[in-house]
C-alpha positions in Angstrom: 73.9 103.2 106.0 76.4 103.8 102.9 74.3 104.6 100.1 74.7 100.9 97.4 77.6 100.7 94.4 76.1 100.8 91.4 76.8 97.4 89.1 76.9 94.4 89.1 78.4 92.5 93.1 81.0 90.0 91.5 83.8 88.5 92.8 87.1 87.2 92.0 90.0 88.0 89.4 90.7 88.5 85.9 94.2 88.8 84.9 94.1 91.7 82.4 97.2 91.7 79.7 97.5 95.5 80.4 98.3 97.7 77.4 101.1 99.5 76.4 99.8 103.7 76.5 97.3 103.1 79.9 98.1 103.3 83.2 97.2 100.6 85.3 94.1 102.4 87.0 92.9 103.1 83.5 92.8 100.0 82.3 91.3 98.9 85.4 88.8 101.6 85.3 87.5 100.2 81.7 87.6 97.0 83.0 85.2 97.3 85.8 83.6 99.6 82.8 83.1 96.2 80.5 81.8 94.3 84.2 80.0 96.7 85.1 82.3 96.0 88.3 79.8 97.4 92.3 83.4 97.8 92.6 86.7 97.0 91.8 90.6 97.7 92.4 94.1 97.4 90.2 97.3 94.6 92.0 100.6 97.4 91.4 100.9 100.1 89.0 102.6 99.2 85.6 104.3 101.9 84.2 102.2 102.7 80.7 105.0 101.5 78.7 105.0 98.2 80.6 102.1 95.5 79.1 100.9 91.7 81.3 99.2 90.4 84.3 97.9 93.3 86.3 95.2 91.1 88.2 92.1 93.3 88.9 89.9 92.4 91.4 86.2 92.3 91.7 84.2 92.9 94.8 86.1 90.9 97.1 88.3 89.8 96.3 89.5 93.4 96.6 90.2 92.8 100.1 92.8 90.9 99.6 94.9 92.7 97.1 97.3 93.5 99.9 98.4 89.8 99.6 98.9 90.5 95.5 100.8 93.9 96.0 102.6 92.1 98.5 103.8 89.1 96.0 106.8 88.6 94.7 107.0 89.6 90.5 108.7 88.7 87.0 109.6 90.6 84.6 111.5 90.6 80.2 112.2 93.8 80.1 114.7 94.9 77.0 117.6 97.7 77.9 119.3 100.9 75.7 123.1 100.9 76.6 124.6 104.3 75.4 120.9 106.2 75.8 119.8 107.7 79.2 116.4 109.1 79.9 115.1 111.8 82.0 112.1 109.8 83.3 114.6 105.9 83.5 112.7 104.7 80.0 111.5 105.1 76.0 108.6 107.5 77.3 110.7 110.5 78.6 113.6 112.7 77.3 117.4 111.7 75.8 119.6 113.7 78.9 122.5 112.1 77.9 124.1 109.6 75.3 127.7 107.6 75.1 129.1 105.3 72.5 128.0 101.5 74.3 130.2 99.3 71.4 132.7 98.3 74.1 129.4 96.7 75.3 130.1 92.8 75.0 127.8 89.9 76.2 130.6 88.6 79.8 131.0 91.6 80.5 127.8 92.7 80.7 126.6 89.4 83.2 129.6 89.8 84.7 128.2 93.2 86.3 124.2 92.0 86.1 126.2 90.0 88.9 126.2 92.2 91.1 122.4 93.2 91.1 121.6 89.7 92.1 120.2 88.9 96.3 119.3 92.2 98.2 120.1 95.0 97.1 119.8 99.2 97.4 117.5 100.6 95.3 116.7 104.8 94.8 113.3 104.5 94.1 112.8 106.7 90.2 111.8 110.4 90.4 108.8 109.0 88.0 107.2 106.9 90.4 104.2 106.7 92.1 105.8 107.0 95.3 104.5 109.8 97.4 106.3 113.2 99.0 103.9 115.1 100.9 100.8 113.3 99.5 101.9 113.8 96.6 103.1 111.9 93.3 106.7 111.9 93.0 106.2 112.1 89.0 104.2 115.4 89.5 107.6 116.9 91.4 109.3 115.7 88.4 107.1 116.7 85.3 107.6 120.4 87.4 111.4 119.4 86.9 112.1 119.4 90.6 114.1 116.7 92.1 114.2 115.7 96.3 115.7 113.3 97.9 114.8 109.5 97.6 115.5 107.1 101.0 117.2 104.4 99.2 115.0 101.1 99.7 115.7 97.0 100.4 114.4 94.7 97.6 115.6 91.5 96.9 116.5 90.5 93.0 116.2 86.7 93.3 116.8 86.5 89.0 118.5 88.2 86.8 119.0 86.7 83.8 120.3 87.1 79.9 118.1 86.1 77.5 119.7 88.0 74.4 122.1 90.8 73.2 123.0 92.7 70.1 126.0 95.1 70.3 126.0 98.3 68.2 127.0 101.8 70.0 123.5 101.5 71.2 123.3 98.4 72.2 120.5 96.5 73.1 119.7 93.7 76.1 116.7 91.7 76.3 117.3 90.4 80.2 114.7 88.5 82.8 114.2 89.4 86.4 112.3 87.5 89.1 112.3 90.3 92.9 110.6 91.3 94.7 107.6 94.0 95.4 108.6 97.3 94.8 111.9 96.7 92.5 112.2 99.3 90.0 112.6 97.6 86.4 114.0 101.0 85.0 115.6 101.7 87.9 117.4 98.1 87.6 118.5 99.2 83.6 119.7 102.8 85.5 122.2 101.8 87.7 123.5 98.6 85.6 124.0 101.5 82.6 125.7 104.2 85.1 128.3 101.4 86.3 129.2 100.3 83.1 129.6 103.5 82.6 127.6 104.4 79.6 124.0 105.2 80.8 120.6 103.2 80.4 117.4 103.9 80.1 114.4 100.6 79.6 112.7 100.5 75.5 110.1 97.5 76.5 108.8 96.1 79.4 106.3 93.1 80.3 105.8 92.0 83.6 105.2 87.4 82.8 104.0 87.1 86.2 102.5 88.3 89.3 103.3 86.1 92.8 101.6 82.6 91.5 99.6 84.8 88.4 101.6 84.4 84.6 101.1 85.6 82.0 99.8 82.3 80.4 96.3 83.2 81.2 96.0 87.0 80.9 93.4 87.9 78.9 92.9 91.5 77.1 90.9 93.8 77.1 90.2 93.4 73.5 88.2 90.1 74.1 86.5 91.4 76.9 85.1 93.8 75.0 84.2 91.1 71.8 82.3 89.7 75.4 81.1 92.9 76.2 79.5 93.7 72.7 77.8 90.8 72.8 76.2 90.7 76.1 78.0 88.2 77.6 78.3 88.5 80.4 78.5 84.6 81.4 81.3 84.5 79.0 83.4 87.9 81.3 82.1 85.9 84.3 83.6 82.1 83.7 87.5 84.5 82.6 87.3 85.2 87.5 89.4 83.6 89.1 88.3 82.8 93.3 90.2 84.6 94.6 91.3 82.1 97.2 94.0 81.1 94.0 96.1 84.5 95.0 97.1 83.4 98.6 97.2 79.3 97.3 101.1 80.5 99.3 99.3 80.0 103.0 98.1 77.0 104.6 95.1 76.3 105.0 92.8 75.7 107.6 89.2 74.0 107.8 86.3 74.9 110.0 83.9 73.3 111.2 79.6 74.4 111.3 80.1 75.8 114.8 83.3 76.4 114.9 82.9 78.5 110.7 79.5 79.9 112.8 81.4 81.8 115.6 84.0 82.9 113.2 81.8 84.8 111.0 81.4 86.4 113.8 84.6 87.7 114.7 84.8 85.0 118.0 88.5 83.5 118.0 88.2 79.9 117.9 89.6 77.6 119.0 91.4 74.7 116.2 93.2 71.2 117.2 95.6 71.6 113.4 96.3 75.1 114.7 100.4 74.4 115.4 101.7 77.8 114.9 100.9 81.8 114.7 101.1 82.7 111.4 97.8 84.2 109.2 96.2 81.7 107.4 93.1 81.2 104.8 90.3 79.7 105.8 88.0 77.3 105.1 84.4 76.1 105.5 82.9 72.4 106.5 81.5 73.1 102.5 84.8 73.6 101.7 84.6 77.1 101.2 87.3 79.8 101.5 85.7 82.6 103.9 88.5 84.8 104.1 92.0 85.4 106.3 92.7 84.3 110.1 95.0 84.8 112.1 96.7 81.3 114.3 97.2 82.9 117.7 99.6 81.1 120.5 97.7 79.0 122.4 95.9 76.8 118.8 93.0 79.2 117.8 92.1 81.2 115.4 91.1 84.6 115.1 89.3 86.6 111.8 91.2 88.5 109.9 89.7 89.8 106.7 86.5 87.4 105.7 83.8 87.7 102.8 80.9 88.9 103.0 78.3 87.1 100.6 78.6 83.7 102.0 
């Protein structure tokens, strides 16, 4: 029999405004402590320098965190041209400098267009990707660089919002992209193409899947509620997990079908006309979990919540 986790048995998604200077994991740990939650996890790492939308899942919501990990993301970032760092962001050491005063807004827009659509991107050495079980950043800190395979990513939007010319020119860009995209690599590759080098000075995630920065809550606000022991106020900030899955089709099951599906059995549903992943709701409209539509109009459970 497994050991019961300590803490409150709560479920839902918190949209944290991750502060700068923290890893995503450390921010999640603080949230878990503030909520005194039995179980928590985050949904995709942000660089310590980065701020913005970090969905933190509690309880049963952690079962579905992969869907937010796989979701598209959007960012606003400041690129500095004429200065290259070893981490491709402002936290690293400057390793090369160049005069970027000839850079113009027109030229920048022209080169940015080359990076829209389906592209190949080499992950940076200072990343959480693992080689033989070790994060690449651990190797990078020891001065070890290994060959990385380019990976396909999709850049849906890449727009220049503001340009400031100079020896170290600055550009504010907005990017909407597929999972696994490194904004630092976008900056570095753009700077390399322009021949002056570049790095990320600021980075903010403004959307993750269906969630935007309009709904985020800071650690300071959470701590104030915790200091007041206002757990009810904290809990009202949690979003039902099904809101993260609104892009999936939904199936509502009758009482009998819902019962057998909870037992792990595939059930017939006349509305299940095409194969694929679906959200499942019982006859009272309560979220049950994720299912898979089979070719024969049956639905089988894939991942169900336990507290029903």
